[in-house]
N, C-alpha and C positions, 0 to 999 in steps of 0.2 A: 504493500500500500504506500509506503514511504517513497519507493522508487517511482510509482505512478504519480504521486503528488509532486515530486521533484520534477518529473518530466513535464507535467502540466504547468508548473510555475515557470520552467524554462521556456515553454511554448508561449505563454502569455508575455514573458519578457521580450522574446523575439518579435512578437506581434507589436508590442509597444515601440520597439526600435524601428521597425518597418514604418509604423505610422508617423514617427518622428521624422524619418527621412522624407516621407511623402510631403510633409508640411513645408519643407524648404525647397521643393522642386517647383518649377514654373507652373502657373495656371494654364488651363487650356489643354489642347491635345494636338497630336501630329496627324496631318492629313497628307495623302499622296494623290496627286492628280497627274496622270501620265508620268512624266519624268520630273515633276516638280513637287517638292515638299513644302507644305505650308503649316504655319502655327495658327490654329483656330482657337480664338478666345470669344466665347459667346457666338455672335454672328459675324465677327470680323476675322479675316484670314490674312496672314502676312507671309510672303514667300521667304523661306529660310534655307533653301537648297545649299547656299554657300555659307551656312552657319552650322558646321558640324557639332559644335559644343552644345548648342540648343537642341539639335536633333537628338543627340545622345541623352540629354536630360529628359526629353519627352519620351524616348524609348524606355529609359529606365523607369519613368513614371508609369507607363502603360503596364510594364512587367510587374511592378510593385502592386499596382491595383489588382491585377489578377492573382498575385501571390497572397495578398491580403484576404481576398475572398476564400482562398483555400484554408487559411488560418481560421477564419470565422466559421466556415462550414465545419471543419474538424472539431472546433471547440463546441459547436452545437451538438455534434454527434457525441462527444464526450459527456455533454450535459444531459443526454437522454433522447435526443432526436433520432428517429429511425433512419437507417441508411448505413452505407459503408464509408470508411474513411477515404478521403482523397489522398492517394499515395503517389501522385505524380511528382517527379523530380523537378527541380527548378528549370532544367533544360527543356523538359517536356512542356512545362507551362509556357515557355517562350515559343516553342514549336506550335502551340495551339492559339497563339495570338492571330489577329487578322492577317491574311496572306501577304500584304506588302511588307510586313515586318520581317518576313523570312528572307527578303532580299537585302536586309540591312546587316552590316558586319556584326558578328556576335559580340565584339568588345563594346558596342554601344549600349549593351545591357549590363555591363560590369558594375560592380560595387565601386564607389569612388576611391577606396583605399588601394585598389589593385595596382594602379599605375605606380603609386609610390612604392609599393612592395616590390614590384618588378625592378625598380630603379635603385633601390637602397643597397648600400654596401653590406657585404656579409663575409664571414670568416670561413674559408673552405678548409677541409681536413687535408693536412699535408702528409699524413702518415702513409708510407709505402705507395707513393703516387705511381711508381712503376707498375703496380698491379691494375691500373686503370687501362685495361687492354680491350674493352668492348665499347663500341660506339653506338649510340642511339640514332634514330632517324633524323633527329635534330642536331646531331653532332656532339652530344654530351658523352663524355667518357666515364664509364662505370666499371665496377670490379667483377661482375659475374654475368653470365647469360640470363640468369633469373632477374637480376636488376635491370638488364637491358630490356627484357620482355615487359616488365612493369613500367619502365620509363616510356617505351614505345606506345604502350596502351594509354598511359596518361596523356601523351602528346596527341595521340589519335582522338582522344575524347575531349581535347581542348582544355586540359587542366594545367595551369602553370605550376612549376615545381622547381625546387632547388635540390641538388644532389649532394649529400654528405657535407652539410654546412653546420656550423656550430650553433647549438641551441643554448641561449643564455639562461643558465640555471645558477646564477650568482657565482659561488666559488667553484662550481663543478663544470667541467668541460665535457660535453657529450655531442656526438655527431650522428643524428638520425640518418638512416639511409635516404629518406625523402622527406622534405618539408613542402607541403602542398597548400595552395590557396584555392578555395572555391571562389571563382571569379564573380559569381552572382550574389553571394552574401558576405564575402570577405573573411570567412572563417579559415583559420589555419589548422592543418592536419599534420600529424606526424605518422610516418609509416616506417616500420621496421620489418625487414624480411630476413628470416632466419633459415639459412640453407644448409650449412655444414654441420648438421647435428651428429655426425659421426666423429667429431673432434672434441675431446674433453675440454680443451682450453676455450674453444668456441662456445660450448654450452655454458661454461662458467661465466664468460663475458656476457652471454645472452641473459642469464639470470641476474647479473649485476645491473644490466640496463633496465630490465623489467622492474627490479626493486627500486631503482632510482626514479623511474617514471612514477611508480606508485607513491613513493615518499613525497614527490613534488606535486602530487594531486592529479596527474594526468590520467591515471587509471580510473578516476571517478568521472571522467568526461567521455564524450563520444568522439573525441578528436584524436585518438591514438589508434593505430591499426597495426596488428601483428599478423604476419602471414608466414606460412611454411611452404615447402615445395609442393605439397599436395593441393594447396590453394590456388596455384597458378598453372597447373598442367593443362587445364581446359581454358582456352582464351575467352570463351563466352562466360565461364564462371568468374574469371577475373574481371571482366567488364561488369557483370552483375554485382560483384562485390564493391566495385568503385561507385556504381550507381547507388547502392544501398548505403555505403559508409560516408561518401563524400558529396555526391550530387543529390 
């Protein structure tokens, strides 16, 4: 029951954050007429085809409005209304917006923090860099075929990530395999893949990492992912896992 109430409180908190973001976005809506984008406020329309920042804000607004309806519907179901929970991912919500939105670059719907996250400095792990012998489709060098598969899948699904960068945990230095941002809500996820379970030293290090994450409170959130070789053998299973855990 405590877990259910905590999830409900988190859900309500996220809805409040969404509503707060909606309040600061421009009034009106985006309209497309042939190859022209206009900003409609009540009965007035202004051409904004050459104003990508405003188009971006209005796209984000349309997405948030649809997402808000999902929150409100699911809260009503939780409160006793008959029906099934709306379990669409954020990407699926965007895919179900009016057709002309599907021609707009995906990044126009991104959370405003994503650009800063992508451009910020970070500390990369320098340990045994000679082992970075596998290259992802986007040219990122990783240490194993399994990590290569995970990275390629993240890239295919449009999820920005950093590989093997330092996670700031005060006096402790730790380098998760992947640090991922959900571009639509700005949430940061940590992904650890454990592959070499036949090596005692590796298992010891794995247990130390899990203990550290637990001590720092990450185990109590839904933003840490642990996988093993059996989790990634099936490419579709891997995509389903990403949809469930991140998107």
